[in-house]
C-alpha positions, -999 to +999 in steps of 0.1 A: +376+642-053+364+657-020+384+653+012+358+627+024+360+607-008+398+608-007+398+594+028+373+567+020+394+557-011+426+557+011+409+534+038+396+511+011+431+507-004+444+496+030+418+468+030+421+459-007+421+421-001+389+423+021+372+444-006+380+419-033+369+389-012+336+406-004+327+422-038+346+399-062+343+365-045+349+345-078+385+358-079+416+345-062+447+358-047+479+353-066+510+370-052+501+407-048+471+406-071+434+395-070+428+378-104+394+373-121+377+376-154+362+411-155+345+438-135+313+419-134+330+393-112+332+364-135+360+338-132+390+343-154+424+358-155+420+391-175+414+415-146+441+421-119+436+441-087+467+453-069+464+443-032+494+461-016+511+493-024+510+530-015+477+548-008+479+570-039+499+573-071+516+547-093+513+511-080+487+521-054+468+493-036+433+488-050+441+499-086+428+475-112+430+469-149+413+446-174+438+436-201+410+423-224+389+456-224+414+482-214+392+493-185+409+504-153+398+520-120+398+518-083+380+500-055+351+524-055+344+513-091+345+477-080+319+484-052+297+503-076+297+474-102+291+447-076+260+466-065+245+469-100+261+501-111+247+523-082+252+560-082+284+576-068+267+588-036+253+554-030+287+539-037+302+561-010+275+551+014+282+514+007+319+520+012+312+536+046+291+506+056+319+483+046+345+503+066+320+508+095+323+546+091+294+570+101+275+586+072+275+624+071+237+624+068+209+600+080+215+567+063+192+555+035+178+519+037+207+494+039+217+478+006+207+442+006+229+414-007+215+383-024+221+350-006+257+340-012+262+310-035+296+306-018+280+305+016+257+277+005+286+257-009+304+262+024+275+249+043+273+218+021+311+212+025+309+216+062+280+191+065+300+165+045+329+167+070+335+147+102+345+153+138+381+163+142+390+139+170+416+113+160+420+127+125+449+140+105+437+176+113+440+169+150+475+155+145+485+187+125+473+210+153+490+190+180+523+191+159+520+229+163+522+226+201+485+234+205+472+217+236+437+233+237+406+211+235+396+208+199+361+198+206+345+229+191+316+229+167+337+253+145+364+227+137+359+197+114+379+174+091+374+164+055+395+135+042+393+145+006+387+182+001+390+194-035+417+219-045+423+235-078+454+257-084+438+277-112+407+274-135+427+255-161+445+232-137+434+197-128+413+191-097+432+176-067+421+163-033+438+166+000+428+161+037+418+194+051+410+211+084+377+230+080+368+259+102+333+274+103+331+312+099+301+326+117+284+359+125+276+372+159+244+352+160+262+319+152+250+317+116+275+301+093+286+325+066+317+307+052+344+281+056+381+283+059+400+253+044+435+244+055+448+216+031+472+191+047+500+169+035+485+134+035+517+118+048+529+142+075+512+166+100+520+197+079+505+219+053+501+205+018+528+215-007+506+236-028+506+273-038+478+283-015+472+258+013+447+281+031+416+295+014+382+308+026+349+306+009+317+325+017+314+358+035+342+366+059+338+404+064+331+411+100+329+375+109+352+348+123+359+313+136+347+313+172+359+294+202+335+298+231+307+323+235+318+359+242+298+379+267+319+405+285+355+395+275+369+383+242+403+377+226+405+384+188+433+376+165+443+366+130+452+330+122+435+298+133+467+284+148+474+316+166+440+317+183+441+280+192+475+287+208+458+315+228+431+290+238+459+266+250+473+294+272+441+311+283+413+286+279+388+304+301+385+334+278+365+331+246+384+338+213+377+345+177+400+341+147+394+366+119+419+346+097+437+377+082+449+411+094+425+429+070+395+410+084+406+414+120+406+452+115+370+450+104+357+424+129+323+431+143+322+430+181+294+421+205+279+452+221+280+435+255+319+434+256+336+451+285+371+442+275+387+432+242+421+417+239+438+417+204+464+389+200+487+407+176+510+393+150+544+412+154+543+428+119+530+460+103+497+443+093+492+433+129+498+468+141+473+481+116+447+456+127+452+465+163+448+503+156+416+498+137+399+472+159+409+490+192+394+522+177+361+503+169+361+488+204+365+521+222+339+538+201+313+513+215+326+517+251+348+485+252+382+487+268+409+473+244+443+458+253+470+443+230+484+408+237+519+411+222+540+379+216+577+377+221+583+363+186+563+366+154+530+353+167+516+334+197+520+300+180+556+308+174+560+316+211+542+284+221+564+262+198+598+279+205+595+293+240+573+266+255+540+266+274+551+281+307+570+311+293+542+318+268+515+315+294+533+338+318+538+364+291+501+363+282+490+365+318+512+395+324+492+414+298+457+406+312+434+429+333+435+417+369+398+406+367+407+382+339+437+366+357+416+351+386+403+321+366+439+310+360+442+303+397+414+278+397+424+242+403+410+231+369+431+255+349+462+250+371+460+212+368+456+211+331+494+214+326+506+207+361+522+233+385+534+263+365+553+294+375+537+320+397+511+342+380+529+375+370+513+408+376+501+429+346+529+450+333+556+428+349+587+422+329 
């Protein structure tokens, strides 16, 4: 392969989960593999795609094999098959589009995707849900020390949301927190479901209590309308924790580190904050998204928690310490709203506002 092709394959392997969710939406994550029926994207269990591993060689991320047919390949093969067996140059162009990379030559007309059946199902599910106020979903979020207002159009509750462990497993129903995934225009592209234990404000005791359906790539769950400043991060609970601490700054949850790395940003942004998870995946997402931001002229700053993530800080260190740590990492122009009577009175008198960079 050429140097350019090798680099594209390497970058794809680092986003193997996002590739699978985008081009093989009928599959599902089980451990370190994306499992489905075949390269055509049908449901089943014959084809396995490795999600994590080295960039190259044995056990590399993105390598796949179909035990029924003996076929095997990489993520470029998956992208080609998902787009009707397009040519290799067209496959590279589509991979560059997915990775938000520039093409070496003037781009051909963009490849179009048919309307997503999963997005339509997500819309129907969201419409059948109810307001979150006073529900089991609100109790779950409050149990995570989240004090932010939950009156967002993006958050809903479903008392009996279906869950199936696998295709041959019986259908179950659990209460669920639903979160709308939208694009920059506000159009719904998917739904994230968080299934809850019916008896306690905690996650349901199932293999995979969080699942998304529809198109996630580049999109997210939005809290507030971003114009010139935005905070982006991974998990829903993490970003609602950030909204508890810094309620005047709009936020978006990309739900996973892979999708955070590929989040699409408003061109109007002057400053982007990335609320990191303290792990290698969080560092990777910060590196990728900050590079995207700077390429479009947006200043990028990390928001680094003391513990694993900002919800962990809020639960274990408390509101005041977590708020002071977050404020210490803001640009001075973004600290001023914290001094307003509305934001100061929300939790009573807190400790003095620390300066950026203070320890």
